[in-house]
Structure formats: structure tokens, C-alpha cells
All heavy atoms as a GROMACS GRO file, in nm:
protein
  592
    1MET      N    1  -0.192   0.941   1.118
    1MET     CA    2  -0.119   0.864   1.020
    1MET      C    3  -0.215   0.792   0.926
    1MET      O    4  -0.194   0.792   0.806
    1MET     CB    5  -0.027   0.765   1.091
    1MET     CG    6   0.046   0.675   0.996
    1MET     SD    7   0.163   0.758   0.888
    1MET     CE    8   0.308   0.748   0.987
    2ILE      N    9  -0.319   0.731   0.982
    2ILE     CA   10  -0.413   0.656   0.898
    2ILE      C   11  -0.478   0.746   0.795
    2ILE      O   12  -0.486   0.711   0.677
    2ILE     CB   13  -0.518   0.584   0.985
    2ILE    CG1   14  -0.449   0.472   1.065
    2ILE    CG2   15  -0.631   0.529   0.901
    2ILE    CD1   16  -0.536   0.408   1.170
    3ALA      N   17  -0.521   0.863   0.836
    3ALA     CA   18  -0.583   0.956   0.741
    3ALA      C   19  -0.484   0.997   0.633
    3ALA      O   20  -0.521   1.010   0.516
    3ALA     CB   21  -0.636   1.079   0.815
    4ALA      N   22  -0.358   1.017   0.670
    4ALA     CA   23  -0.256   1.055   0.572
    4ALA      C   24  -0.233   0.944   0.471
    4ALA      O   25  -0.215   0.968   0.352
    4ALA     CB   26  -0.126   1.092   0.643
    5ILE      N   27  -0.231   0.820   0.518
    5ILE     CA   28  -0.213   0.706   0.427
    5ILE      C   29  -0.332   0.696   0.333
    5ILE      O   30  -0.316   0.682   0.211
    5ILE     CB   31  -0.194   0.575   0.506
    5ILE    CG1   32  -0.061   0.577   0.581
    5ILE    CG2   33  -0.202   0.454   0.412
    5ILE    CD1   34  -0.044   0.463   0.679
    6LYS      N   35  -0.453   0.705   0.386
    6LYS     CA   36  -0.573   0.694   0.304
    6LYS      C   37  -0.581   0.806   0.201
    6LYS      O   38  -0.634   0.786   0.091
    6LYS     CB   39  -0.697   0.696   0.392
    6LYS     CG   40  -0.716   0.569   0.472
    6LYS     CD   41  -0.841   0.576   0.558
    6LYS     CE   42  -0.866   0.448   0.632
    6LYS     NZ   43  -0.989   0.454   0.714
    7ALA      N   44  -0.526   0.922   0.232
    7ALA     CA   45  -0.530   1.036   0.140
    7ALA      C   46  -0.437   1.017   0.020
    7ALA      O   47  -0.448   1.090  -0.078
    7ALA     CB   48  -0.494   1.164   0.214
    8LEU      N   49  -0.346   0.920   0.025
    8LEU     CA   50  -0.250   0.900  -0.083
    8LEU      C   51  -0.313   0.839  -0.208
    8LEU      O   52  -0.263   0.857  -0.317
    8LEU     CB   53  -0.136   0.810  -0.036
    8LEU     CG   54  -0.045   0.870   0.070
    8LEU    CD1   55   0.046   0.763   0.127
    8LEU    CD2   56   0.035   0.986   0.012
    9GLY      N   57  -0.421   0.765  -0.193
    9GLY     CA   58  -0.483   0.700  -0.309
    9GLY      C   59  -0.567   0.582  -0.266
    9GLY      O   60  -0.604   0.570  -0.150
   10THR      N   61  -0.595   0.495  -0.360
   10THR     CA   62  -0.673   0.374  -0.331
   10THR      C   63  -0.590   0.285  -0.239
   10THR      O   64  -0.476   0.254  -0.270
   10THR     CB   65  -0.704   0.299  -0.463
   10THR    OG1   66  -0.771   0.388  -0.551
   10THR    CG2   67  -0.788   0.176  -0.438
   11TRP      N   68  -0.648   0.246  -0.127
   11TRP     CA   69  -0.569   0.175  -0.028
   11TRP      C   70  -0.632   0.042   0.010
   11TRP      O   71  -0.750   0.019  -0.009
   11TRP     CB   72  -0.552   0.261   0.098
   11TRP     CG   73  -0.682   0.306   0.154
   11TRP    CD1   74  -0.751   0.420   0.119
   11TRP    CD2   75  -0.762   0.240   0.250
   11TRP    NE1   76  -0.869   0.427   0.188
   11TRP    CE2   77  -0.879   0.316   0.270
   11TRP    CE3   78  -0.750   0.121   0.321
   11TRP    CZ2   79  -0.979   0.279   0.358
   11TRP    CZ3   80  -0.850   0.084   0.409
   11TRP    CH2   81  -0.963   0.164   0.428
   12TRP      N   82  -0.549  -0.045   0.066
   12TRP     CA   83  -0.590  -0.177   0.115
   12TRP      C   84  -0.520  -0.200   0.246
   12TRP      O   85  -0.398  -0.189   0.255
   12TRP     CB   86  -0.550  -0.283   0.013
   12TRP     CG   87  -0.597  -0.421   0.042
   12TRP    CD1   88  -0.726  -0.464   0.050
   12TRP    CD2   89  -0.517  -0.538   0.063
   12TRP    NE1   90  -0.731  -0.599   0.074
   12TRP    CE2   91  -0.602  -0.647   0.083
   12TRP    CE3   92  -0.380  -0.560   0.066
   12TRP    CZ2   93  -0.557  -0.775   0.105
   12TRP    CZ3   94  -0.334  -0.689   0.088
   12TRP    CH2   95  -0.423  -0.794   0.107
   13HIS      N   96  -0.596  -0.229   0.350
   13HIS     CA   97  -0.538  -0.253   0.483
   13HIS      C   98  -0.595  -0.384   0.537
   13HIS      O   99  -0.667  -0.389   0.634
   13HIS     CB  100  -0.572  -0.136   0.576
   13HIS     CG  101  -0.513  -0.148   0.712
   13HIS    ND1  102  -0.377  -0.156   0.734
   13HIS    CD2  103  -0.570  -0.154   0.834
   13HIS    CE1  104  -0.355  -0.165   0.864
   13HIS    NE2  105  -0.471  -0.166   0.927
   14HIS      N  106  -0.564  -0.490   0.468
   14HIS     CA  107  -0.618  -0.622   0.500
   14HIS      C  108  -0.531  -0.693   0.604
   14HIS      O  109  -0.582  -0.770   0.684
   14HIS     CB  110  -0.625  -0.704   0.371
   14HIS     CG  111  -0.694  -0.835   0.385
   14HIS    ND1  112  -0.831  -0.845   0.390
   14HIS    CD2  113  -0.646  -0.960   0.398
   14HIS    CE1  114  -0.864  -0.973   0.404
   14HIS    NE2  115  -0.753  -1.044   0.407
   15LEU      N  116  -0.403  -0.669   0.601
   15LEU     CA  117  -0.310  -0.730   0.694
   15LEU      C  118  -0.285  -0.632   0.809
   15LEU      O  119  -0.284  -0.511   0.787
   15LEU     CB  120  -0.179  -0.767   0.623
   15LEU     CG  121  -0.196  -0.855   0.500
   15LEU    CD1  122  -0.065  -0.870   0.425
   15LEU    CD2  123  -0.250  -0.992   0.539
   16GLU      N  124  -0.263  -0.682   0.926
   16GLU     CA  125  -0.264  -0.601   1.048
   16GLU      C  126  -0.179  -0.474   1.042
   16GLU      O  127  -0.225  -0.366   1.078
   16GLU     CB  128  -0.220  -0.686   1.166
   16GLU     CG  129  -0.232  -0.615   1.298
   16GLU     CD  130  -0.197  -0.705   1.415
   16GLU    OE1  131  -0.198  -0.828   1.401
   16GLU    OE2  132  -0.168  -0.650   1.521
   17THR      N  133  -0.056  -0.484   0.998
   17THR     CA  134   0.032  -0.367   1.003
   17THR      C  135   0.085  -0.328   0.865
   17THR      O  136   0.185  -0.257   0.855
   17THR     CB  137   0.152  -0.390   1.097
   17THR    OG1  138   0.225  -0.503   1.050
   17THR    CG2  139   0.106  -0.416   1.239
   18ILE      N  140   0.018  -0.374   0.761
   18ILE     CA  141   0.065  -0.346   0.624
   18ILE      C  142  -0.044  -0.273   0.548
   18ILE      O  143  -0.160  -0.313   0.548
   18ILE     CB  144   0.102  -0.476   0.551
   18ILE    CG1  145   0.220  -0.542   0.623
   18ILE    CG2  146   0.135  -0.448   0.404
   18ILE    CD1  147   0.255  -0.680   0.571
   19TRP      N  148  -0.004  -0.168   0.481
   19TRP     CA  149  -0.093  -0.093   0.393
   19TRP      C  150  -0.039  -0.103   0.251
   19TRP      O  151   0.081  -0.084   0.229
   19TRP     CB  152  -0.096   0.055   0.431
   19TRP     CG  153  -0.165   0.084   0.559
   19TRP    CD1  154  -0.114   0.069   0.685
   19TRP    CD2  155  -0.297   0.134   0.576
   19TRP    NE1  156  -0.205   0.106   0.777
   19TRP    CE2  157  -0.319   0.148   0.713
   19TRP    CE3  158  -0.398   0.169   0.486
   19TRP    CZ2  159  -0.439   0.196   0.764
   19TRP    CZ3  160  -0.516   0.217   0.538
   19TRP    CH2  161  -0.537   0.229   0.676
   20ILE      N  162  -0.124  -0.132   0.155
   20ILE     CA  163  -0.089  -0.123   0.014
   20ILE      C  164  -0.171  -0.009  -0.043
   20ILE      O  165  -0.293  -0.006  -0.027
   20ILE     CB  166  -0.119  -0.254  -0.062
   20ILE    CG1  167  -0.038  -0.369  -0.003
   20ILE    CG2  168  -0.090  -0.237  -0.211
   20ILE    CD1  169  -0.069  -0.505  -0.064
   21VAL      N  170  -0.104   0.086  -0.106
   21VAL     CA  171  -0.170   0.205  -0.157
   21VAL      C  172  -0.140   0.219  -0.306
   21VAL      O  173  -0.023   0.219  -0.346
   21VAL     CB  174  -0.125   0.332  -0.082
   21VAL    CG1  175  -0.195   0.454  -0.138
   21VAL    CG2  176  -0.148   0.318   0.067
   22LYS      N  177  -0.242   0.230  -0.386
   22LYS     CA  178  -0.225   0.261  -0.528
   22LYS      C  179  -0.229   0.412  -0.540
   22LYS      O  180  -0.330   0.476  -0.513
   22LYS     CB  181  -0.339   0.196  -0.609
   22LYS     CG  182  -0.324   0.215  -0.758
   22LYS     CD  183  -0.434   0.140  -0.831
   22LYS     CE  184  -0.417   0.150  -0.980
   22LYS     NZ  185  -0.524   0.076  -1.049
   23SER      N  186  -0.116   0.470  -0.578
   23SER     CA  187  -0.100   0.615  -0.573
   23SER      C  188  -0.017   0.663  -0.691
   23SER      O  189   0.064   0.588  -0.746
   23SER     CB  190  -0.031   0.653  -0.442
   23SER     OG  191  -0.005   0.790  -0.435
   24ASN      N  192  -0.035   0.787  -0.727
   24ASN     CA  193   0.048   0.850  -0.829
   24ASN      C  194   0.173   0.914  -0.770
   24ASN      O  195   0.256   0.966  -0.843
   24ASN     CB  196  -0.033   0.955  -0.906
   24ASN     CG  197  -0.141   0.892  -0.990
   24ASN    OD1  198  -0.123   0.784  -1.045
   24ASN    ND2  199  -0.255   0.957  -0.999
   25HIS      N  200   0.187   0.909  -0.638
   25HIS     CA  201   0.303   0.967  -0.571
   25HIS      C  202   0.424   0.873  -0.582
   25HIS      O  203   0.409   0.752  -0.584
   25HIS     CB  204   0.273   0.991  -0.423
   25HIS     CG  205   0.163   1.087  -0.397
   25HIS    ND1  206   0.179   1.223  -0.405
   25HIS    CD2  207   0.033   1.067  -0.366
   25HIS    CE1  208   0.066   1.282  -0.379
   25HIS    NE2  209  -0.027   1.190  -0.355
   26THR      N  210   0.543   0.929  -0.584
   26THR     CA  211   0.664   0.848  -0.583
   26THR      C  212   0.690   0.798  -0.441
   26THR      O  213   0.639   0.856  -0.344
   26THR     CB  214   0.787   0.929  -0.629
   26THR    OG1  215   0.814   1.031  -0.529
   26THR    CG2  216   0.765   0.993  -0.765
   27PRO      N  217   0.770   0.692  -0.427
   27PRO     CA  218   0.806   0.648  -0.291
   27PRO      C  219   0.868   0.761  -0.208
   27PRO      O  220   0.839   0.773  -0.089
   27PRO     CB  221   0.904   0.535  -0.316
   27PRO     CG  222   0.858   0.475  -0.446
   27PRO     CD  223   0.818   0.597  -0.528
   28ALA      N  224   0.952   0.844  -0.270
   28ALA     CA  225   1.013   0.955  -0.196
   28ALA      C  226   0.908   1.054  -0.148
   28ALA      O  227   0.914   1.103  -0.034
   28ALA     CB  228   1.117   1.025  -0.284
   29ASP      N  229   0.810   1.085  -0.235
   29ASP     CA  230   0.702   1.177  -0.196
   29ASP      C  231   0.626   1.121  -0.075
   29ASP      O  232   0.595   1.193   0.019
   29ASP     CB  233   0.603   1.199  -0.310
   29ASP     CG  234   0.660   1.279  -0.425
   29ASP    OD1  235   0.760   1.350  -0.406
   29ASP    OD2  236   0.602   1.268  -0.536
   30ILE      N  237   0.594   0.992  -0.082
   30ILE     CA  238   0.518   0.929   0.026
   30ILE      C  239   0.600   0.929   0.155
   30ILE      O  240   0.550   0.962   0.262
   30ILE     CB  241   0.476   0.787  -0.014
   30ILE    CG1  242   0.373   0.796  -0.129
   30ILE    CG2  243   0.418   0.712   0.106
   30ILE    CD1  244   0.339   0.664  -0.192
   31LYS      N  245   0.728   0.894   0.145
   31LYS     CA  246   0.815   0.896   0.263
   31LYS      C  247   0.817   1.036   0.325
   31LYS      O  248   0.804   1.051   0.446
   31LYS     CB  249   0.956   0.854   0.227
   31LYS     CG  250   1.051   0.852   0.347
   31LYS     CD  251   1.195   0.844   0.303
   31LYS     CE  252   1.230   0.975   0.237
   31LYS     NZ  253   1.368   1.007   0.222
   32ASN      N  254   0.829   1.138   0.240
   32ASN     CA  255   0.834   1.275   0.291
   32ASN      C  256   0.701   1.319   0.352
   32ASN      O  257   0.699   1.395   0.449
   32ASN     CB  258   0.875   1.370   0.179
   32ASN     CG  259   1.019   1.348   0.137
   32ASN    OD1  260   1.100   1.297   0.214
   32ASN    ND2  261   1.050   1.384   0.014
   33GLN      N  262   0.589   1.271   0.298
   33GLN     CA  263   0.458   1.306   0.352
   33GLN      C  264   0.430   1.236   0.484
   33GLN      O  265   0.372   1.295   0.576
   33GLN     CB  266   0.348   1.271   0.253
   33GLN     CG  267   0.342   1.362   0.132
   33GLN     CD  268   0.229   1.324   0.039
   33GLN    OE1  269   0.120   1.291   0.082
   33GLN    NE2  270   0.257   1.327  -0.091
   34LEU      N  271   0.470   1.109   0.494
   34LEU     CA  272   0.439   1.032   0.614
   34LEU      C  273   0.547   1.042   0.721
   34LEU      O  274   0.521   1.019   0.839
   34LEU     CB  275   0.417   0.885   0.577
   34LEU     CG  276   0.301   0.856   0.482
   34LEU    CD1  277   0.291   0.706   0.456
   34LEU    CD2  278   0.169   0.911   0.537
   35GLY      N  279   0.668   1.075   0.682
   35GLY     CA  280   0.780   1.082   0.776
   35GLY      C  281   0.754   1.160   0.903
   35GLY      O  282   0.784   1.112   1.013
   36PRO      N  283   0.695   1.279   0.892
   36PRO     CA  284   0.670   1.357   1.014
   36PRO      C  285   0.571   1.290   1.110
   36PRO      O  286   0.564   1.328   1.227
   36PRO     CB  287   0.613   1.489   0.961
   36PRO     CG  288   0.666   1.499   0.821
   36PRO     CD  289   0.670   1.357   0.771
   37ARG      N  290   0.497   1.193   1.063
   37ARG     CA  291   0.396   1.126   1.146
   37ARG      C  292   0.448   0.996   1.210
   37ARG      O  293   0.379   0.932   1.286
   37ARG     CB  294   0.273   1.094   1.062
   37ARG     CG  295   0.201   1.217   1.013
   37ARG     CD  296   0.089   1.178   0.919
   37ARG     NE  297   0.004   1.289   0.886
   37ARG     CZ  298   0.028   1.377   0.791
   37ARG    NH1  299   0.139   1.367   0.719
   37ARG    NH2  300  -0.056   1.476   0.766
   38ILE      N  301   0.570   0.957   1.174
   38ILE     CA  302   0.628   0.832   1.224
   38ILE      C  303   0.672   0.849   1.369
   38ILE      O  304   0.741   0.944   1.403
   38ILE     CB  305   0.750   0.790   1.137
   38ILE    CG1  306   0.704   0.758   0.995
   38ILE    CG2  307   0.825   0.674   1.197
   38ILE    CD1  308   0.617   0.637   0.985
   39GLY      N  309   0.631   0.754   1.453
   39GLY     CA  310   0.672   0.755   1.593
   39GLY      C  311   0.813   0.702   1.610
   39GLY      O  312   0.870   0.643   1.518
   40ARG      N  313   0.867   0.722   1.728
   40ARG     CA  314   1.004   0.678   1.756
   40ARG      C  315   1.027   0.531   1.730
   40ARG      O  316   1.133   0.491   1.685
   40ARG     CB  317   1.037   0.703   1.901
   40ARG     CG  318   1.082   0.838   1.929
   40ARG     CD  319   1.144   0.839   2.062
   40ARG     NE  320   1.238   0.949   2.050
   40ARG     CZ  321   1.305   1.002   2.144
   40ARG    NH1  322   1.294   0.954   2.263
   40ARG    NH2  323   1.385   1.100   2.123
   41ASP      N  324   0.929   0.448   1.762
   41ASP     CA  325   0.944   0.304   1.749
   41ASP      C  326   0.881   0.248   1.622
   41ASP      O  327   0.874   0.126   1.604
   41ASP     CB  328   0.883   0.233   1.871
   41ASP     CG  329   0.956   0.269   1.999
   41ASP    OD1  330   1.080   0.287   1.993
   41ASP    OD2  331   0.891   0.279   2.105
   42ASP      N  332   0.833   0.337   1.536
   42ASP     CA  333   0.769   0.294   1.411
   42ASP      C  334   0.871   0.281   1.299
   42ASP      O  335   0.981   0.335   1.307
   42ASP     CB  336   0.661   0.395   1.368
   42ASP     CG  337   0.544   0.398   1.464
   42ASP    OD1  338   0.519   0.296   1.530
   42ASP    OD2  339   0.478   0.502   1.472
   43GLN      N  340   0.830   0.209   1.196
   43GLN     CA  341   0.913   0.193   1.077
   43GLN      C  342   0.827   0.217   0.955
   43GLN      O  343   0.707   0.191   0.957
   43GLN     CB  344   0.971   0.052   1.072
   43GLN     CG  345   1.059   0.018   1.189
   43GLN     CD  346   1.105  -0.126   1.187
   43GLN    OE1  347   1.105  -0.192   1.085
   43GLN    NE2  348   1.145  -0.175   1.303
   44LEU      N  349   0.887   0.264   0.848
   44LEU     CA  350   0.815   0.290   0.724
   44LEU      C  351   0.897   0.235   0.609
   44LEU      O  352   1.016   0.263   0.596
   44LEU     CB  353   0.794   0.440   0.704
   44LEU     CG  354   0.730   0.485   0.574
   44LEU    CD1  355   0.585   0.437   0.566
   44LEU    CD2  356   0.735   0.637   0.560
   45LEU      N  357   0.834   0.154   0.525
   45LEU     CA  358   0.896   0.101   0.404
   45LEU      C  359   0.801   0.132   0.289
   45LEU      O  360   0.685   0.090   0.292
   45LEU     CB  361   0.918  -0.050   0.416
   45LEU     CG  362   0.965  -0.123   0.290
   45LEU    CD1  363   1.104  -0.072   0.248
   45LEU    CD2  364   0.967  -0.273   0.315
   46VAL      N  365   0.848   0.205   0.189
   46VAL     CA  366   0.766   0.240   0.072
   46VAL      C  367   0.832   0.178  -0.049
   46VAL      O  368   0.949   0.203  -0.077
   46VAL     CB  369   0.757   0.394   0.054
   46VAL    CG1  370   0.668   0.428  -0.063
   46VAL    CG2  371   0.707   0.461   0.182
   47ILE      N  372   0.755   0.094  -0.121
   47ILE     CA  373   0.808   0.022  -0.236
   47ILE      C  374   0.715   0.043  -0.354
   47ILE      O  375   0.594   0.031  -0.342
   47ILE     CB  376   0.818  -0.129  -0.207
   47ILE    CG1  377   0.908  -0.156  -0.088
   47ILE    CG2  378   0.866  -0.205  -0.330
   47ILE    CD1  379   0.906  -0.300  -0.041
   48ASP      N  380   0.771   0.075  -0.469
   48ASP     CA  381   0.695   0.087  -0.593
   48ASP      C  382   0.680  -0.053  -0.653
   48ASP      O  383   0.778  -0.114  -0.692
   48ASP     CB  384   0.768   0.179  -0.690
   48ASP     CG  385   0.694   0.199  -0.821
   48ASP    OD1  386   0.595   0.128  -0.848
   48ASP    OD2  387   0.737   0.286  -0.898
   49ILE      N  388   0.557  -0.103  -0.658
   49ILE     CA  389   0.533  -0.236  -0.714
   49ILE      C  390   0.460  -0.229  -0.847
   49ILE      O  391   0.411  -0.330  -0.897
   49ILE     CB  392   0.457  -0.327  -0.615
   49ILE    CG1  393   0.320  -0.271  -0.580
   49ILE    CG2  394   0.541  -0.352  -0.491
   49ILE    CD1  395   0.231  -0.368  -0.504
   50SER      N  396   0.454  -0.111  -0.906
   50SER     CA  397   0.383  -0.098  -1.034
   50SER      C  398   0.455  -0.179  -1.140
   50SER      O  399   0.577  -0.185  -1.146
   50SER     CB  400   0.375   0.049  -1.075
   50SER     OG  401   0.505   0.103  -1.091
   51GLY      N  402   0.376  -0.245  -1.222
   51GLY     CA  403   0.432  -0.325  -1.329
   51GLY      C  404   0.472  -0.464  -1.288
   51GLY      O  405   0.503  -0.547  -1.372
   52ASP      N  406   0.473  -0.491  -1.160
   52ASP     CA  407   0.508  -0.624  -1.111
   52ASP      C  408   0.383  -0.709  -1.097
   52ASP      O  409   0.274  -0.659  -1.078
   52ASP     CB  410   0.578  -0.615  -0.975
   52ASP     CG  411   0.716  -0.554  -0.985
   52ASP    OD1  412   0.775  -0.560  -1.094
   52ASP    OD2  413   0.763  -0.500  -0.885
   53THR      N  414   0.402  -0.838  -1.104
   53THR     CA  415   0.292  -0.928  -1.074
   53THR      C  416   0.299  -0.962  -0.925
   53THR      O  417   0.401  -0.940  -0.860
   53THR     CB  418   0.299  -1.056  -1.158
   53THR    OG1  419   0.423  -1.122  -1.131
   53THR    CG2  420   0.287  -1.026  -1.305
   54ALA      N  421   0.192  -1.016  -0.875
   54ALA     CA  422   0.188  -1.054  -0.735
   54ALA      C  423   0.114  -1.186  -0.721
   54ALA      O  424   0.029  -1.219  -0.803
   54ALA     CB  425   0.116  -0.945  -0.655
   55GLU      N  426   0.148  -1.259  -0.622
   55GLU     CA  427   0.080  -1.384  -0.590
   55GLU      C  428   0.047  -1.379  -0.441
   55GLU      O  429   0.116  -1.315  -0.364
   55GLU     CB  430   0.169  -1.504  -0.621
   55GLU     CG  431   0.204  -1.518  -0.767
   55GLU     CD  432   0.084  -1.543  -0.856
   55GLU    OE1  433  -0.014  -1.607  -0.811
   55GLU    OE2  434   0.087  -1.498  -0.972
   56TRP      N  435  -0.057  -1.450  -0.402
   56TRP     CA  436  -0.094  -1.454  -0.261
   56TRP      C  437  -0.163  -1.585  -0.230
   56TRP      O  438  -0.207  -1.657  -0.318
   56TRP     CB  439  -0.183  -1.336  -0.224
   56TRP     CG  440  -0.298  -1.318  -0.319
   56TRP    CD1  441  -0.420  -1.381  -0.312
   56TRP    CD2  442  -0.302  -1.236  -0.434
   56TRP    NE1  443  -0.499  -1.342  -0.417
   56TRP    CE2  444  -0.429  -1.251  -0.494
   56TRP    CE3  445  -0.212  -1.148  -0.494
   56TRP    CZ2  446  -0.468  -1.184  -0.609
   56TRP    CZ3  447  -0.251  -1.081  -0.608
   56TRP    CH2  448  -0.377  -1.100  -0.663
   57LEU      N  449  -0.174  -1.610  -0.102
   57LEU     CA  450  -0.236  -1.734  -0.053
   57LEU      C  451  -0.301  -1.704   0.081
   57LEU      O  452  -0.244  -1.631   0.163
   57LEU     CB  453  -0.129  -1.842  -0.036
   57LEU     CG  454  -0.174  -1.979   0.009
   57LEU    CD1  455  -0.265  -2.042  -0.098
   57LEU    CD2  456  -0.052  -2.067   0.032
   58GLY      N  457  -0.419  -1.754   0.103
   58GLY     CA  458  -0.486  -1.736   0.231
   58GLY      C  459  -0.558  -1.603   0.246
   58GLY      O  460  -0.604  -1.571   0.355
   59ILE      N  461  -0.565  -1.524   0.141
   59ILE     CA  462  -0.636  -1.397   0.144
   59ILE      C  463  -0.782  -1.424   0.109
   59ILE      O  464  -0.811  -1.495   0.013
   59ILE     CB  465  -0.575  -1.297   0.043
   59ILE    CG1  466  -0.425  -1.277   0.069
   59ILE    CG2  467  -0.650  -1.166   0.043
   59ILE    CD1  468  -0.391  -1.212   0.200
   60ASN      N  469  -0.874  -1.364   0.185
   60ASN     CA  470  -1.016  -1.390   0.158
   60ASN      C  471  -1.058  -1.331   0.023
   60ASN      O  472  -0.981  -1.260  -0.042
   60ASN     CB  473  -1.104  -1.340   0.273
   60ASN     CG  474  -1.105  -1.189   0.288
   60ASN    OD1  475  -1.076  -1.114   0.195
   60ASN    ND2  476  -1.139  -1.143   0.406
   61ASP      N  477  -1.180  -1.362  -0.019
   61ASP     CA  478  -1.227  -1.322  -0.153
   61ASP      C  479  -1.223  -1.172  -0.174
   61ASP      O  480  -1.182  -1.125  -0.280
   61ASP     CB  481  -1.369  -1.374  -0.177
   61ASP     CG  482  -1.374  -1.526  -0.193
   61ASP    OD1  483  -1.268  -1.587  -0.216
   61ASP    OD2  484  -1.485  -1.581  -0.181
   62SER      N  485  -1.266  -1.093  -0.074
   62SER     CA  486  -1.266  -0.948  -0.093
   62SER      C  487  -1.124  -0.893  -0.104
   62SER      O  488  -1.096  -0.804  -0.185
   62SER     CB  489  -1.342  -0.877   0.019
   62SER     OG  490  -1.278  -0.896   0.144
   63GLY      N  491  -1.032  -0.947  -0.026
   63GLY     CA  492  -0.892  -0.906  -0.036
   63GLY      C  493  -0.830  -0.946  -0.168
   63GLY      O  494  -0.758  -0.868  -0.231
   64ALA      N  495  -0.859  -1.068  -0.214
   64ALA     CA  496  -0.806  -1.114  -0.342
   64ALA      C  497  -0.860  -1.029  -0.457
   64ALA      O  498  -0.786  -0.998  -0.551
   64ALA     CB  499  -0.841  -1.260  -0.364
   65LYS      N  500  -0.986  -0.990  -0.448
   65LYS     CA  501  -1.044  -0.903  -0.553
   65LYS      C  502  -0.973  -0.768  -0.556
   65LYS      O  503  -0.938  -0.717  -0.662
   65LYS     CB  504  -1.193  -0.884  -0.532
   65LYS     CG  505  -1.254  -0.795  -0.641
   65LYS     CD  506  -1.404  -0.790  -0.634
   65LYS     CE  507  -1.469  -0.698  -0.735
   65LYS     NZ  508  -1.391  -0.638  -0.838
   66TRP      N  509  -0.949  -0.709  -0.439
   66TRP     CA  510  -0.880  -0.579  -0.435
   66TRP      C  511  -0.741  -0.593  -0.496
   66TRP      O  512  -0.699  -0.511  -0.577
   66TRP     CB  513  -0.868  -0.526  -0.292
   66TRP     CG  514  -0.825  -0.383  -0.290
   66TRP    CD1  515  -0.905  -0.274  -0.282
   66TRP    CD2  516  -0.690  -0.332  -0.300
   66TRP    NE1  517  -0.829  -0.159  -0.287
   66TRP    CE2  518  -0.697  -0.193  -0.297
   66TRP    CE3  519  -0.566  -0.392  -0.311
   66TRP    CZ2  520  -0.584  -0.112  -0.304
   66TRP    CZ3  521  -0.454  -0.311  -0.318
   66TRP    CH2  522  -0.463  -0.173  -0.314
   67LEU      N  523  -0.669  -0.697  -0.460
   67LEU     CA  524  -0.535  -0.718  -0.515
   67LEU      C  525  -0.539  -0.739  -0.665
   67LEU      O  526  -0.458  -0.682  -0.740
   67LEU     CB  527  -0.468  -0.837  -0.446
   67LEU     CG  528  -0.428  -0.815  -0.301
   67LEU    CD1  529  -0.392  -0.947  -0.235
   67LEU    CD2  530  -0.314  -0.715  -0.291
   68THR      N  531  -0.633  -0.819  -0.712
   68THR     CA  532  -0.646  -0.842  -0.857
   68THR      C  533  -0.678  -0.713  -0.930
   68THR      O  534  -0.620  -0.684  -1.034
   68THR     CB  535  -0.756  -0.947  -0.884
   68THR    OG1  536  -0.718  -1.070  -0.821
   68THR    CG2  537  -0.774  -0.971  -1.033
   69ASP      N  538  -0.766  -0.633  -0.874
   69ASP     CA  539  -0.808  -0.508  -0.938
   69ASP      C  540  -0.701  -0.399  -0.934
   69ASP      O  541  -0.696  -0.313  -1.021
   69ASP     CB  542  -0.936  -0.454  -0.873
   69ASP     CG  543  -1.057  -0.540  -0.899
   69ASP    OD1  544  -1.051  -0.629  -0.987
   69ASP    OD2  545  -1.159  -0.518  -0.830
   70ASN      N  546  -0.615  -0.402  -0.832
   70ASN     CA  547  -0.525  -0.288  -0.810
   70ASN      C  548  -0.377  -0.318  -0.817
   70ASN      O  549  -0.298  -0.226  -0.830
   70ASN     CB  550  -0.556  -0.225  -0.674
   70ASN     CG  551  -0.690  -0.160  -0.672
   70ASN    OD1  552  -0.708  -0.052  -0.727
   70ASN    ND2  553  -0.790  -0.225  -0.613
   71VAL      N  554  -0.338  -0.444  -0.810
   71VAL     CA  555  -0.195  -0.476  -0.810
   71VAL      C  556  -0.156  -0.563  -0.928
   71VAL      O  557  -0.061  -0.533  -0.999
   71VAL     CB  558  -0.154  -0.546  -0.677
   71VAL    CG1  559  -0.009  -0.589  -0.682
   71VAL    CG2  560  -0.179  -0.455  -0.559
   72ARG      N  561  -0.226  -0.671  -0.948
   72ARG     CA  562  -0.186  -0.766  -1.051
   72ARG      C  563  -0.196  -0.703  -1.189
   72ARG      O  564  -0.296  -0.642  -1.224
   72ARG     CB  565  -0.272  -0.891  -1.044
   72ARG     CG  566  -0.230  -0.992  -1.151
   72ARG     CD  567  -0.295  -1.125  -1.133
   72ARG     NE  568  -0.225  -1.195  -1.026
   72ARG     CZ  569  -0.278  -1.294  -0.958
   72ARG    NH1  570  -0.401  -1.332  -0.979
   72ARG    NH2  571  -0.209  -1.354  -0.865
   73VAL      N  572  -0.093  -0.721  -1.268
   73VAL     CA  573  -0.093  -0.672  -1.406
   73VAL      C  574  -0.183  -0.763  -1.488
   73VAL      O  575  -0.167  -0.885  -1.489
   73VAL     CB  576   0.051  -0.672  -1.463
   73VAL    CG1  577   0.048  -0.632  -1.609
   73VAL    CG2  578   0.140  -0.580  -1.383
   74GLN      N  579  -0.279  -0.703  -1.554
   74GLN     CA  580  -0.373  -0.780  -1.636
   74GLN      C  581  -0.314  -0.800  -1.776
   74GLN      O  582  -0.264  -0.705  -1.835
   74GLN     CB  583  -0.507  -0.708  -1.645
   74GLN     CG  584  -0.571  -0.682  -1.510
   74GLN     CD  585  -0.607  -0.810  -1.437
   74GLN    OE1  586  -0.656  -0.903  -1.496
   74GLN    NE2  587  -0.580  -0.813  -1.308
   75ALA      N  588  -0.323  -0.919  -1.829
   75ALA     CA  589  -0.269  -0.947  -1.962
   75ALA      C  590  -0.362  -0.895  -2.068
   75ALA      O  591  -0.478  -0.877  -2.051
   75ALA     CB  592  -0.250  -1.098  -1.977
   0.00000   0.00000   0.00000
């Protein structure tokens, strides 16, 4: 599963069970690619956050830099 997630694009795995991936794939494409790898007790939520702004608190400098570079819309 981890290799499949990393193959989707630029990724960030700073929080224990959350992955943020900057990808050209649609949420449906990602769901279809990762779905076969989901275990019985696992859950998958894919959300398109492109174009949205984001705010955070308590994220270390390297994590904040990744988020600024890959998620936050630059003016």
C-alpha cells in the first residue's frame, strides 16, 4: 500500500495515519488504484483539495514547508 501511495505523486506522511499526495490523478482514479490494497478493517478517504487554502498548527518546520510548497495556494 505504501509503495502504491508514493507512486501517485509528491507525498507527505507527517501524521501517523494520514497521507497527503499531490497528484494528477482524480479521487476516483486513486480510489480504484488503492482499493484492491485496502484491508478489511482499513478505511480510505480521497479528497481533492486543489485550489483550497489550508491552515495548520503544531506542524514542525519541515512539515510546514512541504504544506506551503504543495498545498497552500500562493497569491
